[in-house]
C-alpha positions as CSV (number, residue, x, y, z in Angstrom):
1,M,20.9,7.9,84.6
2,R,17.8,7.5,82.1
3,K,19.9,9.5,79.6
4,I,23.1,7.5,79.9
5,I,21.3,4.3,79.5
6,L,19.1,6.0,76.5
7,S,22.4,6.8,74.7
8,I,23.8,3.6,75.2
9,S,20.8,2.0,73.7
10,L,20.9,4.2,70.9
11,L,24.8,3.3,70.7
12,L,23.3,-0.3,70.7
13,I,21.0,-0.4,68.2
14,T,23.4,1.7,66.0
15,F,26.1,-1.0,65.9
16,C,23.8,-3.3,65.2
17,L,22.4,-1.8,62.4
18,T,25.9,-0.9,61.0
19,A,26.6,-5.0,61.8
20,Q,23.1,-5.8,59.8
21,E,24.6,-3.7,56.8
22,K,28.0,-4.9,56.8
23,K,27.1,-8.7,56.9
24,I,27.3,-10.5,54.0
25,P,24.2,-12.4,52.8
26,Q,24.2,-16.0,52.5
27,K,23.2,-16.4,48.8
28,Y,26.9,-14.9,48.0
29,Y,28.2,-17.8,50.3
30,D,26.3,-20.0,48.6
31,F,27.5,-18.6,45.1
32,V,31.1,-18.6,45.7
33,A,30.9,-22.7,46.9
34,K,28.8,-23.3,43.6
35,L,31.4,-21.3,41.9
36,D,34.3,-23.1,43.1
37,S,33.2,-26.4,42.6
38,S,32.1,-26.1,38.9
39,I,35.3,-24.8,38.0
40,N,37.2,-28.2,39.8
41,V,34.8,-30.3,37.9
42,G,35.7,-28.7,34.5
43,D,32.1,-26.6,34.1
44,A,32.6,-23.4,33.1
45,T,28.7,-22.6,32.2
46,F,28.0,-21.7,36.1
47,W,30.4,-18.8,35.7
48,A,29.8,-17.4,32.3
49,N,26.0,-17.7,32.7
50,N,26.4,-15.8,36.0
51,S,28.5,-13.0,34.7
52,N,27.2,-9.4,34.7
53,K,27.8,-8.3,30.8
54,K,26.3,-5.2,30.8
55,F,28.1,-4.2,33.6
56,F,31.7,-5.0,32.6
57,L,30.7,-3.6,28.7
58,N,30.2,-0.6,30.4
59,R,33.5,-0.6,32.2
60,M,35.6,-1.8,29.4
61,K,33.6,1.7,27.4
62,T,35.0,3.8,30.7
63,N,38.6,2.3,30.6
64,I,38.5,2.7,26.7
65,N,37.7,6.0,26.7
66,H,37.2,6.6,22.6
67,P,34.1,7.3,20.2
68,L,32.8,3.8,19.1
69,N,30.7,3.7,15.9
70,D,28.0,1.1,15.3
71,S,30.4,-1.4,14.0
72,Q,32.6,-1.2,16.7
73,E,29.9,-0.9,19.3
74,K,28.7,-4.3,18.3
75,E,32.0,-5.8,17.8
76,L,32.5,-4.8,21.6
77,T,29.4,-6.2,22.8
78,E,30.5,-9.5,20.8
79,G,34.0,-9.7,22.2
80,V,32.3,-9.3,25.6
81,N,30.1,-12.4,24.8
82,Y,32.7,-14.2,24.1
83,L,34.9,-13.2,26.8
84,V,32.5,-14.3,29.3
85,K,32.0,-17.8,27.7
86,M,35.4,-18.2,27.2
87,T,37.3,-16.8,30.5
88,P,36.4,-19.9,32.4
89,K,36.8,-22.5,29.8
90,K,40.3,-21.4,29.0
91,L,41.2,-21.1,33.2
92,I,39.9,-25.0,33.2
93,T,42.1,-26.0,30.2
94,N,45.1,-24.1,32.1
95,M,44.6,-25.7,35.3
96,G,44.5,-29.2,33.6
97,N,44.0,-32.0,35.9
98,D,46.5,-31.2,38.6
99,G,45.1,-27.4,39.2
100,F,43.0,-26.2,41.6
101,F,40.1,-23.3,42.0
102,E,39.7,-22.5,45.6
103,N,37.8,-19.7,47.2
104,I,39.7,-18.4,50.4
105,D,38.1,-15.0,51.5
106,L,34.2,-13.5,51.1
107,S,34.4,-9.8,52.4
108,R,33.7,-6.1,51.9
109,N,36.3,-4.1,51.1
110,E,36.6,-0.4,51.9
111,K,34.3,0.9,49.3
112,G,31.6,-2.0,50.7
113,Q,32.2,-4.0,47.4
114,I,31.6,-7.9,48.3
115,R,35.1,-9.8,46.7
116,A,35.7,-12.8,46.8
117,L,39.3,-14.1,46.8
118,F,40.3,-17.2,44.9
119,R,43.7,-19.0,44.3
120,V,44.6,-20.7,41.2
121,T,47.1,-23.3,41.2
122,F,48.4,-24.9,37.7
123,P,50.5,-27.5,36.8
124,Q,54.6,-27.8,37.8
125,G,53.8,-25.0,40.6
126,G,51.8,-22.2,38.4
127,L,49.7,-20.0,41.2
128,N,47.4,-17.1,40.7
129,Y,45.3,-15.4,42.4
130,Q,41.7,-13.4,41.1
131,D,39.9,-11.2,43.7
132,M,36.4,-11.1,41.9
133,W,34.2,-8.3,42.6
134,L,30.4,-10.0,43.3
135,G,27.2,-7.8,43.2
136,E,23.4,-8.8,41.9
137,L,21.3,-8.5,39.0
138,N,17.5,-9.1,39.1
139,N,18.4,-10.3,42.9
140,K,20.6,-13.0,41.7
141,V,24.5,-12.5,42.6
142,V,26.7,-12.0,39.6
143,I,30.2,-11.4,39.0
144,N,31.0,-7.5,38.1
145,D,34.8,-7.6,37.3
146,I,37.9,-9.6,38.2
147,Y,41.4,-8.1,39.6
148,V,44.0,-10.2,38.6
149,Y,47.0,-10.4,40.7
150,S,49.3,-11.7,38.0
151,L,48.9,-8.6,35.7
152,G,47.9,-6.3,38.8
153,E,45.1,-4.8,37.5
154,E,41.3,-5.6,36.4
155,Y,39.8,-7.8,33.7
156,S,38.2,-5.2,32.1
157,K,40.9,-3.0,31.6
158,I,43.2,-5.5,30.6
159,M,40.6,-6.5,27.5
160,S,39.9,-2.8,27.0
161,R,43.2,-2.3,26.2
162,M,43.4,-5.4,23.7
163,F,40.3,-4.2,21.9
164,L,42.2,-0.8,21.3
165,L,44.6,-2.7,19.4
166,Q,42.1,-3.7,17.3
167,L,41.1,-0.3,16.4
168,D,44.9,0.9,15.0
169,K,45.1,-1.5,11.9
170,K,49.4,-1.0,12.8
171,R,49.1,-2.0,16.0
172,T,46.9,-4.8,14.9
173,E,49.6,-5.8,12.7
174,Q,52.1,-5.7,15.5
175,F,50.2,-7.9,17.9
176,M,49.9,-10.7,15.3
177,A,53.4,-10.7,14.8
178,F,53.7,-11.4,18.6
179,N,51.3,-13.9,18.3
180,R,53.7,-15.7,16.0
181,A,56.9,-15.2,18.2
182,K,54.8,-16.5,21.2
183,M,53.3,-19.7,19.4
184,L,57.3,-20.6,18.6
185,I,58.2,-20.3,22.1
186,K,55.1,-22.8,22.6
187,K,56.5,-25.2,20.3
188,G,60.0,-25.3,21.8
189,N,61.4,-23.0,18.9
190,L,63.2,-20.8,21.4
191,K,65.8,-19.2,19.4
192,E,63.4,-18.6,16.6
193,G,60.5,-16.8,19.0
194,K,63.0,-14.7,20.5
195,K,64.3,-13.8,17.1
196,A,60.7,-12.9,16.2
197,Y,60.0,-10.9,19.2
198,Q,63.4,-8.9,18.6
199,Q,62.0,-7.8,15.6
200,L,59.1,-5.7,16.9
201,P,59.1,-2.0,17.3
202,T,60.8,-1.7,20.9
203,S,57.6,0.2,22.2
204,V,55.8,-2.9,21.3
205,Q,58.2,-5.4,23.1
206,N,58.0,-3.6,26.0
207,K,54.1,-3.5,26.8
208,K,53.3,-5.0,29.7
209,T,50.8,-7.7,28.3
210,I,53.5,-8.5,25.6
211,L,56.1,-9.2,28.1
212,F,53.6,-10.9,30.6
213,N,52.1,-13.1,27.9
214,F,56.0,-14.1,26.7
215,L,56.7,-14.9,30.2
216,Q,53.6,-17.5,30.3
217,A,54.9,-19.2,27.4
218,L,58.3,-19.6,28.4
219,M,56.9,-21.1,32.0
220,G,55.7,-24.2,29.9
221,Q,59.5,-24.9,28.7
222,D,61.9,-26.9,30.4
223,G,65.5,-27.0,29.6
224,E,68.4,-24.9,30.7
225,E,67.8,-22.5,27.8
226,A,64.4,-21.8,28.5
227,N,64.9,-21.5,32.3
228,E,68.1,-18.5,31.3
229,M,65.3,-16.9,28.6
230,Y,62.7,-16.9,31.4
231,L,64.8,-15.4,33.7
232,E,66.3,-12.5,30.9
233,F,63.0,-11.7,30.6
234,L,61.7,-12.0,34.1
235,T,64.6,-9.0,34.8
236,K,63.3,-7.0,32.2
237,Y,59.9,-7.1,33.2
238,T,60.8,-6.3,36.7
239,R,63.5,-3.6,35.3
240,I,60.7,-1.9,32.9
241,Y,57.9,-1.9,36.1
242,P,59.3,-1.7,39.3
243,N,56.5,-0.7,40.9
244,D,53.9,-2.5,39.4
245,P,51.4,-4.5,41.4
246,S,52.0,-7.9,39.5
247,L,55.5,-8.0,40.8
248,A,53.9,-9.0,43.9
249,L,53.7,-12.6,42.2
250,I,56.2,-12.4,39.4
251,Q,59.0,-11.7,41.9
252,I,58.3,-15.4,43.6
253,D,60.2,-16.9,40.5
254,Y,62.7,-13.8,40.1
255,F,64.4,-13.6,43.4
256,F,64.5,-17.4,43.3
257,L,65.8,-17.6,40.3
258,K,68.2,-15.1,41.2
259,K,69.0,-17.0,44.6
260,E,68.1,-14.1,46.2
261,Y,66.5,-16.2,48.9
262,A,66.2,-13.2,51.6
263,K,64.3,-11.1,49.6
264,G,61.9,-14.0,48.3
265,L,60.9,-14.9,51.5
266,A,60.1,-10.9,52.6
267,N,58.6,-10.6,49.3
268,I,56.1,-13.9,49.8
269,N,55.6,-12.8,53.6
270,Q,54.2,-9.5,52.5
271,L,51.9,-11.0,49.5
272,Q,50.8,-13.1,52.3
273,K,49.5,-10.7,54.4
274,K,47.6,-9.2,51.1
275,L,46.2,-12.7,50.4
276,K,44.5,-13.0,53.6
277,G,47.4,-15.2,55.2
278,D,47.0,-17.4,52.7
279,I,49.0,-20.2,53.8
280,Y,49.3,-22.0,50.6
281,L,52.1,-19.5,50.1
282,D,53.8,-21.3,52.7
283,F,54.8,-24.1,50.2
284,Y,56.6,-21.5,48.0
285,K,58.9,-20.4,51.5
286,A,59.5,-24.0,51.4
287,I,60.8,-24.3,48.2
288,I,63.6,-21.5,49.0
289,H,64.4,-23.2,52.1
290,S,65.0,-26.5,50.9
291,A,67.3,-24.5,48.2
292,K,69.1,-23.5,51.0
293,G,69.3,-26.6,52.3
294,E,67.1,-26.3,55.2
295,N,65.2,-29.5,55.3
296,E,63.9,-29.2,58.9
297,L,62.2,-25.6,58.0
298,V,60.9,-27.4,54.8
299,I,59.2,-30.0,57.1
300,K,57.9,-27.6,59.7
301,L,55.9,-25.8,56.8
302,M,54.8,-28.6,55.2
303,Q,53.5,-29.9,58.4
304,D,51.8,-27.3,59.0
305,L,50.2,-26.8,55.3
306,I,49.3,-30.5,55.2
307,S,47.6,-30.1,58.4
308,K,45.1,-27.6,57.6
309,N,44.8,-28.8,54.1
310,K,45.7,-32.4,53.0
311,Y,44.8,-32.4,49.4
312,I,47.6,-30.0,48.4
313,N,49.7,-32.5,46.5
314,M,52.8,-30.3,46.3
315,A,53.2,-30.4,49.7
316,Y,53.5,-33.9,50.3
317,S,55.9,-34.3,47.8
318,T,57.9,-31.7,49.3
319,I,57.8,-32.9,52.6
320,I,58.8,-36.4,51.2
321,D,61.9,-34.8,49.5
322,A,62.8,-33.4,52.6
323,Y,62.3,-36.3,54.8
324,Y,64.6,-38.3,51.8
325,A,67.2,-35.9,52.2
326,T,67.2,-36.2,55.8
327,K,67.2,-39.5,55.8
328,N,64.0,-39.7,57.9
329,Y,62.9,-43.0,56.0
330,K,60.1,-44.0,58.5
331,K,58.4,-40.5,58.3
332,L,59.1,-40.2,54.5
333,L,57.2,-43.5,54.6
334,Q,54.1,-42.2,57.0
335,Y,53.4,-39.4,54.3
336,L,53.7,-41.6,51.5
337,I,51.0,-43.7,52.2
338,E,48.6,-40.6,53.4
339,F,49.4,-39.3,49.8
340,C,48.5,-42.6,48.2
341,E,45.6,-42.9,50.1
342,I,44.3,-39.5,49.3
343,N,45.1,-39.9,45.7
344,S,44.2,-43.8,45.2
345,L,47.6,-44.7,44.4
346,N,50.2,-47.3,44.7
347,P,53.2,-46.4,47.0
348,E,55.4,-48.8,44.7
349,D,54.8,-46.4,41.6
350,I,55.7,-43.0,43.2
351,V,59.1,-44.4,45.2
352,T,60.9,-45.0,41.7
353,P,64.5,-46.6,42.2
354,E,66.2,-43.1,40.5
355,E,65.1,-40.9,43.0
356,F,64.6,-43.2,46.4
357,K,67.2,-45.5,46.1
358,D,68.2,-45.5,49.6
359,F,64.7,-45.4,50.9
360,L,63.8,-48.7,48.5
361,A,66.8,-49.8,50.8
362,S,65.8,-48.9,54.1
363,K,64.5,-50.6,57.0
364,A,61.1,-49.1,56.9
365,W,60.1,-50.0,53.4
366,K,61.1,-53.3,53.5
367,D,58.8,-54.1,56.7
368,Y,56.3,-52.2,54.7
369,Q,56.4,-54.6,52.0
370,A,56.4,-57.4,54.3
371,K,53.3,-56.4,56.0
372,Q,51.5,-55.5,52.5
373,K,52.5,-59.3,51.6
374,Q,50.9,-60.6,54.3
375,K,47.6,-58.6,53.7
376,D,47.9,-60.4,50.3
């Protein structure tokens, strides 16, 4: 009996030690919370000041796997310093006023690395995820590297390829030519931009980074021509890189634009499993159901999403549209008022006659206006 008790005690001690080893120290949670809040208020300094530049530099050197002279070593070091400073600044700029940076998970992976998963939302429904590898330097939590979901690889690998371009003068010239093509797209000169892109060597046109940057430029353009070109390049990207990890995010758009809704929903469900069940992806499911005219499913998804996070503005606009489509003006008004209270807005400024004509003529809206007049 004593042996059994002793064995059980040893097992318990071992279990407790293992649990302690796996437990993430509080300072990591504090770091993630600070990083989260700093980016959302437009402050890039915390990210920049707490990046492990030496670690990142060494990973880049490993990826480059190319002898560097003193001048190139200096250029690489300066490049890393610049990247660390500019990466959070660029992210904040791209997020604009409507974007959001939110931590959705902090855990250890199978290698024992502490990873912080962040969701990044951009204006007009743009979405990305960043899986940060956190470590310690001088007893402080730092960012070692970042896995970027939209590109399906770590930031150090992406930047290593960019640096290698600079070592080859011919490739650098080609990259500069692509940048000119991309800028034409960003300025709305779609035909000229596409023509400039097609003048690049096929091997350059088909590079993953080149294609992705072109897609990003097209995302910022409106109109049928831009949508057609966006789908064209999405199709090309999917064909050339059929097994690339980045497709998990990219195919949200691809399947939607192709109207392959069943595949789109299946893709989102798979992605949701990888991303710790992130509820935000329900918004993209709702968009698909809305396109199919399944407004009751849209409403259910958005009700659940809002109940878990009432600060996702697009969830409100989506559920308001669904209630308008089903002529449930009483519920539309409820969510409209809630949305306006959260964002300090006036309902009259949201529901325009062009988009909500029937609602503005409804009893629910007229009763609301009458009550507001009584308050005044």
